[in-house]
C-alpha positions as CSV (number, residue, x, y, z in Angstrom):
1,M,-74.7,-124.1,72.0
2,R,-72.6,-121.7,74.0
3,L,-70.0,-123.3,76.2
4,T,-70.4,-122.6,79.9
5,V,-66.6,-122.1,80.2
6,L,-67.1,-119.0,78.1
7,E,-69.6,-117.6,80.6
8,E,-67.1,-118.0,83.3
9,A,-64.2,-116.5,81.4
10,G,-63.4,-113.0,82.3
11,G,-61.4,-110.4,83.9
12,W,-62.3,-106.8,84.7
13,Q,-62.9,-106.0,81.0
14,V,-65.5,-108.7,80.6
15,A,-67.1,-107.8,83.9
16,L,-67.3,-104.2,82.8
17,L,-68.9,-105.1,79.5
18,Q,-71.4,-107.3,81.3
19,K,-72.2,-104.4,83.6
20,V,-72.5,-101.7,80.9
21,L,-74.2,-103.8,78.2
22,G,-76.1,-106.3,80.3
23,F,-74.6,-109.2,78.5
24,T,-71.1,-110.5,77.7
25,P,-70.2,-110.2,74.0
26,S,-69.2,-113.7,72.8
27,L,-65.9,-112.6,71.3
28,A,-64.9,-110.9,74.5
29,A,-65.5,-114.1,76.4
30,V,-63.4,-116.1,73.9
31,R,-60.6,-113.6,74.0
32,H,-60.5,-113.7,77.8
33,Y,-60.8,-117.5,78.1
34,R,-57.2,-118.1,77.1
35,P,-55.7,-114.6,76.7
36,E,-52.1,-115.8,76.6
37,F,-53.0,-118.1,73.7
38,F,-55.4,-116.0,71.7
39,G,-56.7,-112.9,73.4
40,K,-53.9,-110.3,73.4
41,H,-52.5,-111.3,70.0
42,Y,-55.9,-111.4,68.4
43,A,-56.8,-108.1,70.0
44,A,-53.7,-106.4,68.5
45,V,-54.5,-107.7,65.0
46,L,-58.1,-106.8,65.3
47,R,-57.2,-103.2,66.3
48,Q,-54.7,-103.0,63.4
49,A,-57.3,-104.3,60.9
50,L,-60.3,-102.2,62.0
51,R,-58.9,-99.2,63.7
52,R,-55.6,-98.2,62.1
53,G,-56.4,-98.0,58.4
54,E,-54.5,-95.4,56.4
55,A,-56.0,-96.1,53.0
56,W,-59.5,-96.8,54.2
57,S,-61.8,-95.1,56.7
58,R,-62.9,-96.9,59.9
59,G,-66.4,-97.1,58.4
60,D,-65.1,-98.7,55.2
61,L,-63.1,-101.2,57.2
62,E,-66.1,-102.2,59.3
63,L,-68.2,-102.4,56.1
64,M,-65.6,-104.7,54.6
65,A,-65.7,-106.9,57.8
66,A,-69.6,-107.0,57.7
67,F,-69.4,-107.9,54.0
68,V,-66.9,-110.7,54.5
69,S,-69.0,-112.0,57.4
70,S,-72.1,-112.0,55.2
71,R,-70.2,-114.0,52.6
72,N,-69.1,-116.4,55.3
73,Q,-72.8,-116.6,56.3
74,C,-72.0,-115.5,59.9
75,E,-75.0,-113.6,61.0
76,A,-73.6,-112.6,64.4
77,A,-70.5,-110.9,62.9
78,T,-72.4,-109.5,60.0
79,R,-74.8,-107.7,62.3
80,S,-72.0,-106.7,64.7
81,H,-69.7,-105.1,62.1
82,G,-72.7,-103.8,60.1
83,A,-73.9,-101.9,63.2
84,V,-70.5,-100.3,63.7
85,A,-70.2,-99.5,60.0
86,A,-73.7,-97.9,60.2
87,L,-72.5,-95.5,62.9
88,Y,-69.9,-94.2,60.4
89,L,-71.7,-94.6,57.0
90,G,-75.4,-94.7,57.8
91,K,-77.7,-97.7,58.1
92,E,-79.1,-97.4,54.6
93,K,-75.7,-97.5,52.9
94,V,-74.7,-100.6,54.9
95,R,-78.0,-102.3,54.1
96,Q,-77.6,-101.5,50.4
97,V,-74.0,-102.8,50.3
98,L,-74.9,-106.0,52.1
99,G,-78.0,-106.4,49.8
100,D,-76.2,-105.9,46.5
101,Y,-72.8,-104.3,46.5
102,L,-72.6,-104.2,42.7
103,T,-75.4,-101.6,42.6
104,A,-75.0,-99.9,46.0
105,P,-74.0,-96.2,46.0
106,I,-70.4,-96.6,46.9
107,S,-67.1,-95.5,45.3
108,E,-65.7,-97.6,42.5
109,P,-62.5,-98.3,44.4
110,L,-64.5,-99.7,47.3
111,R,-66.7,-101.7,45.0
112,A,-63.6,-103.2,43.3
113,T,-62.2,-104.0,46.8
114,L,-65.4,-105.8,47.7
115,V,-65.2,-107.9,44.5
116,F,-61.7,-108.8,45.6
117,V,-62.5,-109.6,49.2
118,E,-65.4,-111.7,48.1
119,K,-63.1,-113.8,45.9
120,V,-60.5,-114.1,48.7
121,T,-63.3,-115.2,51.0
122,L,-65.1,-117.7,48.7
123,L,-62.6,-118.7,46.1
124,P,-59.1,-118.2,47.7
125,S,-57.4,-120.8,45.5
126,E,-58.4,-118.8,42.4
127,V,-57.0,-115.4,43.6
128,G,-54.0,-114.4,41.5
129,G,-51.9,-111.5,40.2
130,D,-54.7,-110.4,37.8
131,D,-56.9,-109.7,40.8
132,I,-54.2,-107.4,42.3
133,Q,-53.7,-105.7,39.0
134,R,-57.5,-104.9,38.8
135,L,-57.3,-103.3,42.2
136,R,-54.3,-101.2,41.2
137,R,-56.1,-100.1,38.0
138,A,-59.1,-99.1,40.2
139,G,-56.8,-96.8,42.1
140,I,-56.3,-98.9,45.2
141,S,-52.9,-98.4,46.8
142,E,-50.6,-101.2,48.1
143,Q,-51.6,-100.1,51.6
144,G,-55.3,-100.3,50.7
145,I,-54.8,-103.8,49.4
146,R,-52.9,-104.9,52.5
147,E,-55.6,-103.4,54.7
148,A,-58.4,-105.2,52.8
149,L,-56.5,-108.5,53.1
150,L,-56.0,-107.9,56.9
151,V,-59.7,-107.3,57.3
152,C,-60.4,-110.6,55.4
153,F,-57.9,-112.5,57.6
154,V,-59.2,-111.2,61.0
155,T,-62.9,-111.5,60.0
156,A,-62.4,-115.1,58.8
157,I,-61.0,-116.0,62.2
158,T,-63.9,-114.2,64.0
159,D,-66.5,-115.8,61.7
160,R,-65.1,-119.3,62.3
161,L,-65.1,-118.7,66.1
162,A,-68.6,-117.4,66.0
163,E,-69.8,-120.4,64.1
164,S,-67.8,-122.9,66.2
165,F,-68.9,-121.5,69.5
166,G,-72.5,-120.7,68.4
167,F,-72.3,-116.9,68.9
168,E,-75.8,-115.5,68.7
169,P,-76.5,-112.0,67.3
170,A,-77.1,-109.5,70.1
171,A,-80.6,-108.1,70.4
172,E,-81.0,-104.9,68.5
173,G,-80.8,-102.5,71.5
174,A,-77.7,-104.4,72.8
175,Q,-76.2,-104.4,69.3
176,K,-76.5,-100.6,69.1
177,S,-74.8,-100.3,72.5
178,L,-72.0,-102.6,71.5
179,A,-71.6,-100.8,68.2
180,F,-71.3,-97.5,70.0
181,L,-68.8,-98.9,72.4
182,S,-66.8,-100.4,69.6
183,R,-66.8,-97.2,67.7
184,F,-65.6,-95.0,70.5
185,V,-63.5,-97.4,72.6
186,G,-62.3,-99.7,69.9
187,Y,-61.6,-103.3,70.3
188,R,-59.4,-103.2,73.4
189,A,-62.0,-104.5,75.7
190,G,-63.4,-107.1,73.5
């Protein structure tokens, strides 16, 4: 059930999204509901995690976010990040990774990173130094490891919000519009 207070949340950014997309993206509504508490800080971390990668491409970062959301069983965020990743990497590649990342046609460093973020997501108490060493042996830089962990962190928050507030996946046409907007505008507007 979506809270009515989220429908009333806003500002010019939410109004613009509503006008352009024909609906208000749930995360935008949450961010604008209490911006001083959550919105501006989360937006900065979200941009850092998914738009300012040095070791990973934007497509890879979005794919990691979709992958983490799939492991958290958050359909809304899996579809959302998956749609953005598909704009960078292609729909088929995203489908294959989300279906079976161990056999998907991706680089071994990315596969090793997905093994790691899956463990961080599902078994965080079991993550240790050996996991980091495996990433280093796979050729992942310290920056790449930090970026993957930041994606896990920000995606875990989004997934929990989505499940707590009952975010529904956008319809396919709206999802494509939102993905296009996210790719070219980023996460400033929500």
